[in-house]
C-alpha positions in Angstrom: 139.4 -30.6 229.2 138.9 -26.6 228.3 139.1 -25.9 224.5 141.4 -23.8 225.0 144.6 -25.3 225.3 146.2 -22.3 227.0 143.9 -22.2 230.4 144.1 -26.0 231.4 144.6 -26.1 235.1 147.8 -26.4 237.0 146.8 -29.6 238.6 146.0 -31.0 234.6 149.2 -29.8 233.5 150.9 -31.1 236.5 149.0 -35.0 235.9 150.1 -34.8 231.9 154.1 -34.0 232.7 153.6 -36.8 235.6 152.4 -39.2 233.0 154.8 -38.7 230.2 157.7 -39.0 232.4 156.3 -42.5 234.2 155.8 -43.9 230.9 159.5 -42.7 229.7 160.2 -44.6 233.0 158.1 -47.6 232.5 158.6 -48.3 229.3 162.4 -47.7 229.4 162.8 -50.1 232.1 165.8 -52.3 231.8 166.6 -51.2 228.4 168.3 -48.3 230.0 171.9 -48.1 227.2 174.4 -45.8 228.4 176.1 -43.5 226.2 180.4 -42.5 225.8 180.6 -39.4 227.7 182.1 -37.0 224.7 184.2 -35.0 226.5 186.5 -35.4 229.8 184.3 -33.2 231.4 181.2 -35.1 231.1 182.9 -37.5 232.1 184.2 -36.3 235.0 180.2 -35.4 235.7 178.5 -38.5 234.5 181.0 -40.2 237.2 179.1 -38.1 239.9 175.8 -39.0 239.1 177.0 -42.5 239.4 177.4 -42.9 235.2 175.5 -43.8 232.1 173.2 -45.8 232.1 172.3 -46.4 236.3 169.0 -46.4 237.8 170.8 -44.1 239.5 171.6 -41.6 236.5 167.9 -41.8 235.4 166.7 -40.1 238.8 168.4 -37.1 238.1 167.8 -37.7 233.8 164.0 -37.2 235.0 164.3 -34.9 237.9 166.3 -32.6 235.4 163.8 -32.7 232.8 161.1 -31.7 235.5 163.7 -28.6 236.3 164.0 -27.9 232.7 159.9 -28.1 231.6 159.8 -25.7 234.8 162.8 -22.4 232.9 160.9 -23.6 229.5 157.5 -22.7 231.1 159.0 -19.6 233.6 160.6 -17.6 230.5 157.3 -18.2 228.7 155.2 -16.0 231.5 157.6 -14.4 233.3 159.0 -12.4 230.4 155.0 -12.6 228.1 156.8 -14.0 225.5 152.7 -14.8 224.4 149.5 -13.2 224.9 148.4 -15.6 227.2 150.6 -16.9 230.0 150.3 -20.6 231.1 152.0 -23.6 231.8 151.1 -25.7 229.0 155.2 -25.6 227.8 156.9 -28.1 230.5 154.4 -30.5 229.0 155.8 -29.2 226.0 159.2 -29.7 226.8 158.5 -32.7 228.2 157.3 -34.5 225.4 160.4 -33.3 223.2 163.0 -34.4 226.2 161.8 -37.9 227.9 161.9 -40.8 226.7 165.3 -41.1 225.0 167.1 -39.0 227.7 165.6 -41.8 230.4 166.5 -44.6 228.2 170.4 -43.7 228.4 170.3 -43.0 232.1 172.6 -39.9 231.4 172.7 -36.4 232.7 174.4 -34.8 231.0 172.0 -33.6 228.3 169.8 -32.3 230.3 172.6 -30.7 231.9 173.5 -29.5 228.6 169.4 -28.2 228.0 170.0 -26.2 232.0 172.6 -23.9 230.9 171.3 -23.0 227.7 168.0 -21.9 229.8 169.5 -20.4 232.3 171.7 -18.7 229.7 169.1 -17.5 227.5 167.2 -16.4 230.4 170.0 -14.1 231.5 170.2 -12.4 227.6 166.6 -11.9 227.6 166.9 -9.8 230.9 169.2 -7.9 229.2 166.6 -6.1 226.6 165.9 -2.5 226.2 169.0 -2.5 229.3 172.5 -0.2 228.1 175.2 -0.8 228.7 174.5 -4.0 230.5 177.1 -6.9 230.3 176.8 -8.8 233.6 173.8 -10.8 231.8 175.1 -10.9 228.4 178.6 -12.4 229.5 177.0 -15.1 232.4 174.4 -15.9 229.7 177.0 -16.2 226.7 179.4 -18.2 229.5 176.5 -20.6 230.4 175.9 -21.4 226.5 179.6 -21.8 226.0 179.4 -24.1 228.2 177.5 -26.4 225.8 179.8 -27.3 223.6 182.3 -28.7 226.5 179.5 -31.3 227.2 179.2 -31.9 224.1 180.5 -31.2 221.2 178.5 -31.8 218.4 176.0 -29.0 220.1 178.2 -27.0 218.0 175.4 -25.4 215.8 173.4 -24.0 218.1 176.1 -22.0 220.0 176.8 -20.4 216.8 173.8 -19.9 216.3 173.3 -18.6 219.5 175.5 -15.8 218.6 173.1 -14.6 216.4 170.6 -13.7 219.7 173.3 -10.4 220.2 171.9 -8.2 216.9 168.2 -10.0 217.9 168.3 -8.2 221.3 170.2 -4.9 220.0 173.5 -4.6 221.7 176.2 -2.8 221.1 180.2 -3.7 219.9 181.0 -3.3 223.6 178.3 -5.9 224.8 179.7 -8.4 221.9 182.5 -8.2 222.9 181.3 -8.6 226.5 179.0 -12.1 225.5 182.4 -13.7 222.8 184.8 -13.2 226.3 181.6 -15.4 228.1 181.0 -18.0 225.3 185.1 -18.7 224.7 185.4 -18.5 228.8 185.0 -22.1 229.6 186.3 -23.1 226.6 189.6 -21.5 227.9 189.4 -22.8 231.0 189.0 -26.4 230.2 191.6 -26.4 227.9 194.3 -25.3 231.1 192.3 -27.7 233.3 192.3 -30.6 231.4 195.9 -29.9 230.2 197.0 -30.0 234.1 195.1 -33.6 234.0 197.0 -34.9 231.0 194.0 -34.4 228.7 193.6 -34.5 225.2 193.0 -30.5 224.7 190.0 -28.9 223.4 190.6 -28.7 219.5 191.1 -32.2 219.6 188.2 -33.4 221.9 186.2 -30.9 218.9 188.2 -32.7 215.5 187.7 -36.3 216.8 183.2 -35.5 217.0 183.1 -33.7 214.7 184.7 -36.0 212.5 182.4 -38.3 213.5 179.7 -36.3 212.9 180.4 -36.3 208.3 181.0 -40.1 208.9 178.1 -41.4 210.8 176.0 -42.2 207.2 172.1 -41.3 208.9 170.3 -39.8 206.5 167.0 -37.5 207.5 164.8 -40.2 205.9 165.9 -43.1 208.0 163.9 -42.0 210.6 160.9 -43.0 208.4 161.9 -46.5 208.9 160.1 -49.3 210.4 162.3 -49.4 213.6 161.8 -45.5 214.0 158.5 -44.5 212.3 156.8 -43.2 215.4 159.5 -41.4 216.5 160.3 -39.8 213.1 156.7 -38.8 212.6 156.5 -36.8 216.4 159.3 -35.2 215.2 158.2 -34.3 211.9 154.7 -33.0 213.6 156.6 -31.5 216.6 158.5 -29.6 213.7 154.8 -28.5 211.6 153.9 -26.9 215.2 156.8 -24.8 214.3 156.5 -23.3 211.2 152.5 -23.0 212.6 154.0 -20.7 215.2 156.4 -18.7 212.7 153.1 -18.4 210.7 151.6 -16.5 213.7 154.2 -14.8 214.6 154.8 -13.5 211.0 151.0 -12.5 210.6 151.0 -11.1 214.3 153.3 -8.2 212.7 153.1 -5.2 214.8 150.4 -6.5 217.3 152.8 -8.2 218.8 155.2 -6.6 221.4 158.9 -5.9 221.3 160.6 -8.5 223.6 157.9 -10.9 222.9 159.1 -11.3 219.5 162.9 -10.9 219.7 162.4 -14.0 222.0 160.4 -16.0 220.4 162.8 -15.6 216.9 165.7 -16.0 219.9 163.9 -19.8 221.0 163.4 -20.0 217.1 167.2 -20.1 216.4 167.6 -22.3 219.3 165.5 -25.2 217.8 166.5 -24.4 214.4 170.4 -24.6 215.0 169.0 -28.5 217.0 167.4 -29.2 213.7 170.9 -28.7 211.7 172.1 -30.7 214.3 170.3 -33.9 212.6 172.3 -33.0 208.6 175.6 -35.3 211.2 173.9 -37.1 213.1 171.0 -39.6 214.1 168.9 -37.9 216.9 169.9 -38.2 220.7 169.1 -37.6 224.0 171.6 -33.9 223.6 169.5 -33.4 220.1 166.0 -34.1 221.9 166.9 -31.9 224.9 168.4 -29.2 223.0 165.2 -29.0 220.7 163.1 -29.0 223.9 164.3 -26.2 224.8 163.7 -24.2 221.8 160.1 -26.0 221.3 158.8 -25.5 224.5 158.9 -21.8 223.7 158.5 -21.2 220.2 155.5 -23.9 220.4 153.1 -21.8 223.3 153.0 -19.0 220.2 150.4 -21.8 218.2 149.0 -23.1 221.0 147.8 -19.0 221.8 146.7 -17.7 218.8 145.5 -20.3 216.5 141.6 -20.9 216.9 141.2 -23.2 219.6 139.6 -26.5 218.3 142.5 -26.7 216.2 145.1 -26.0 218.6 143.1 -28.8 220.7 142.9 -31.2 218.2 147.3 -30.3 217.7 147.6 -30.8 221.2 146.1 -34.1 221.8 147.6 -35.1 218.9 151.0 -34.0 220.5 150.4 -35.7 223.3 149.1 -39.5 221.2 151.9 -39.2 219.6 154.4 -39.0 222.5 153.3 -41.8 224.2 153.2 -43.5 220.9 157.0 -43.0 220.4 157.3 -44.0 223.7 155.5 -47.1 223.6 156.6 -48.7 220.4 
């Protein structure tokens, strides 16, 4: 293995991701626990893919992990989010997302992450272009679908609105973005009413009320039963912190667009982390957190000394495999 993690051959990257996915499948075989669909929309989608907790659902969830890891890597490489282009974000995404999603066999968490990454990619395209409404509308439309799949992801959507000032949008473009993020809710309200389902407001109230009464505390991650998960999550948060240090130290030496992209995905990771103040880590949390982590963590591996990043990468892989096995 090369000392410079970002210069690993594509074959090594693919083998590492394959090993992570295979481990996730093998060590959760027969242990899948269905998670209830949070909304009528999620319930319909789950039905199409065979339902949560099924082998068919686990297969599609695994395929979506691969798709999302490619989307994260594409954002880093296409938009030069770092000084080094690499496919390491594929592995970073898989580390953060794979085991709990495969265990539940639900496609919804990864589908929410797909919308988040696709929407974010459209927003990046709008940078340095004036009065460009279509990418903004489409990007926020995709992001606006997320709470209709899982209402507890609302903090991620709200923080995503801060991308407007980050990408220096005009007031008229703000209106286009707000229209995009609200349109899915309007459409689903009409569709749920048409099919005699509960309205969106009721769904949000029920889920947000459940959040405040979940009884979960962050300290619960460091009990014996969840210690490996807690250590892995803490280490990933530490890597994000190191990446932010790199972002600050780089200062004016970093071009404007990469700096804004990294701030963008820091917001996504922070939005996901705020969910831990209300509920225990779920496949939804890990899928959304992985979307931010895969991009912003790339900065750590690009700017810190190679020996430090090599140790960090190996430790991250060890903790990931440990969290799946134990």
